[in-house]
N, C-alpha and C positions, 0 to 999 in steps of 0.2 A: 484545441483540448490540450490537458497537460497531465503527464505522468509524476509522482513522487513515489520512490522507490526506496524502501527502507531494507537496509541489506546490515544482517548483523550476527554477531557469534554468541550464543548462549553461554551464560557461564552457569548461573542456578536457578531454574525455576522453579517457584514454588506455586501455591494456590492464589496469592495476593497477585503475582503477574499474571496466571493465567487470567483472572478477574478483568485487573485494570487494561489488558490487552482485549477483553472482551466488550468493554465501555467504552475503548476507542472505535474498535470497528463497529460498535452500533451508533456511537455518534457518527463516526462518517456518513455511514449509511443514512441516517438522518439529513444530511446536509443538503439544500437545495444543488445542483450541481453536481453529486455525487453520479459517477458513471458504473462505476464496478471495481473489482478488484482480484488479484490473483496473488497468490501464494507457494511458494516451494523450497523446499531443503536442498542442499548439496550433499550429500553425505561425503563425499572424497575431500571438501574443504571445513565442513562444518558448518556454513552458513546458511541463514534464513534469510527470504528473498520476500519481502511484500511489496505488492505495487497497487497503488490505488490511483483511480482516471478520473478526472477534473472536466467540466466544461470551462472553467475558469480559475484564473490564480488567486481571487477572490473566496472561491467555495472553498479551496483548500488551504488560503488562510484561516479561515472558520475552522476547520480542525487542528491546526498548528495551535491556536490560542483557545482551544476548549480546555477545561480546568484537567481534564482525563489526561490528555496529550501532554499537559503542563505538569501534571504529576510525577508521571512517568519517564518524563527529559531528566526532572530533577532527580530521580532515584536509578536511573539507567544502571550506573555502575555498579549496582547493589543486583544488577539480576546479568547483564552483558560484557563480555569480554570484546570490544571493540564494537561499532557500527559507523555506517555513513549514510547519508541520502542523498539521493541524485532527484532533483526536480528537473522535468524534460518538458519541451513544447514539443507534441506529436506531430509530425509534418503529412503524415500517411499512415495507412494501415490496409496492407493487402495482402490476398492469399487467392485458394482457389474457391472459398467460400464453404467448405465443409466445416469449418470450425465456429462459423458466426452464431451458432446457438450455444456454444459453450465457452464462448470471451467474454469478458466486459466491454470492448470495443467491436463485437462482431459487426455490430450496425454499418461501421466505416469500411467495413471490408468488402471490395467489389472485383468480381473475378477476373482477376488478368491485370488488376493496375497496381 
């Protein structure tokens, strides 16, 4: 499994940004190999973090080459005050199992492992 983490600082969010962001999320969910996503904001730093989970790098690459994603990437400076993307291979995920139904990768959680 792979994760793609998109961390960014917002500059000026407008309706066009929100529409494009929704189109990208919709495109991701339609790609075979999409496993789920998480998103949160750190108010102390002003950073937003979106994490998408994939069963393969090929599935992730489909999103990266999607027209909505390419459009957002070409215009990111209009809406963002900096960004970073981290692509990672997930080696394991574990916990006590109590969050499995609320996490995109919950199926991988094995209590105590």
